[in-house]
N, C-alpha and C positions, 0 to 999 in steps of 0.2 A: 551506592551504597551498598556492600554485601547484606547479600537474602537475610543470613544471619541477627545484620543488626534492622533490620527494620521495624519498625515503630508504627503500634497499630493497634485496632480497639476489636474487645476480643467481645463477643457472642451478647457478655452479659456487659457490654460498657466497658471493662476496664482497660485501662493502658498496658500494651506489655509490648514490650524492647523485645524482643526475638522471637523467630519462627515456630522453634518447638516448641515453644508460654501454647500455642493456639491446638498442640498434636498431647492426647492422653499418652499415659501410661506407653511405651512402648511407641511411639513416633510416627500412628500410623492413624488418620481423618476416620472416623465413623463412616461404614458405609451407609450409600446417600443424604449426607452431610459436605453441602459444598460452602462455604462462608466467601464473601467476595464486598469488601470493604477497607475503603483507606481510609475512613476520618469516623468511620462509629457510627453511619447512620442505618435504623431499624437494629438499635444493640439492643438484645435481648429478645428481638424477633426472629424468627427463619427471610433472612436476605433473601431468598426469591423463593416467591408466593408468586398465585394468580395476578397479585396486585403489583409486584415486581418481578417479573418472570427474567430466565437468562437472556442476554442478548440473541441477536434472529445471525446469524452468520448463513452467509452467501455464501452454496456452491456450484464453483462451475464448473457445467458439460462439456463443456468444448473453446480449443487453445487454438489459434495460427499466433507460427512464429515464422520468417525470414529472417534475413540479411538485406539493404535493398543497397543498392549505389547510388549514395546524392550528391547533383553537383550545383553549378550556378544553374540554373532552370527549378521551379519547386515541382517534390513525385510528394501524390498523394501514399502515407503510411496508414495503413495498407493500398492498397489496389484495388477494393472493395472491403468495407465490413465485415467483420462475424453479425448475421443475426442477434440479436440479445444477446449482443455486446457488450458488460459490463465498466469490466478498467482493461488503460491499455501501457505500458510501458515501452520508451524508445533509451538505445543508449548506447552511444558514440561509440565508435571502434575507438581501441589504442592504440591504432596503430592510423586513424588520423594523424594530421598536420592544419590542418583546414577548423575555420570554423562550422554545426553545423543552428540552424534558426527553427524551430520549431510555428509556425502559425496554425490557425482557423478556417484557410479558402488557400486557392490555387496562384492570388495576390501576394503568397506571405512575400519576401525583400529579407536579406540581410539586416537590415531597419528596422525594418516594423513589423518582425513574429514575435510572442512574448517569451521565448527561452530560448538564450545558447547556452548550446550543449560544447564544452571541448571534448577533448581523446577522452573516454572511458567513462565521462562526463550522464547520467539518467534524468531521467521524465517520466515519472504514471500518474497514469489518474482516471477517477474511477470518472465515462463519460458514456455514453450509449453508443449505437449506430448511428444515427441521425448526425452527429457533431463527427466531420472531419481533418483528419487532422493532416501536418503537410511540412514535409522538409526542404529545407535549401540550403545551399553550404557557398561560402568566402572562396569556395576551391572545386575543384575536378576533382573528382575520381573518393570523394570519400565513403563512407559507407555509415551504417546502424544498423541494428538489429532491433529490432521491434518483438514484441510480446502481446498478445490479444488475450483477455480471456470473455469468457460468454454464458448464460445460462445453458 
């Protein structure tokens, strides 16, 4: 649905049909005011307060990325996890002709892995450094890209 036809509740609890209805004349939000609500919860009150603060955002301070060759034997992704890792993403290269399978142990096989990635397929998850990820393929000479982010 286009943003200009978004239905929402304004600060007074009145139903609105366009985003422009929320803004004062001139089209700019008042300084220091943020309204976040899809269902009108908190209507008539400030939507952000000490009781309902803005959600916390994780800022990543370190990253590690590389291209790894994956064959018919399991390989760790990455070889050593970043200290403080919070997120990892794995993508099978578009040039792959085989299937990449991911698992959480060196004993992963094409038959028992938890996700299958065809050419261009990707998987991302929020996981700590204590959980290892391994990749294996049904075809020798395949490759993946990985990215891990840490605090």
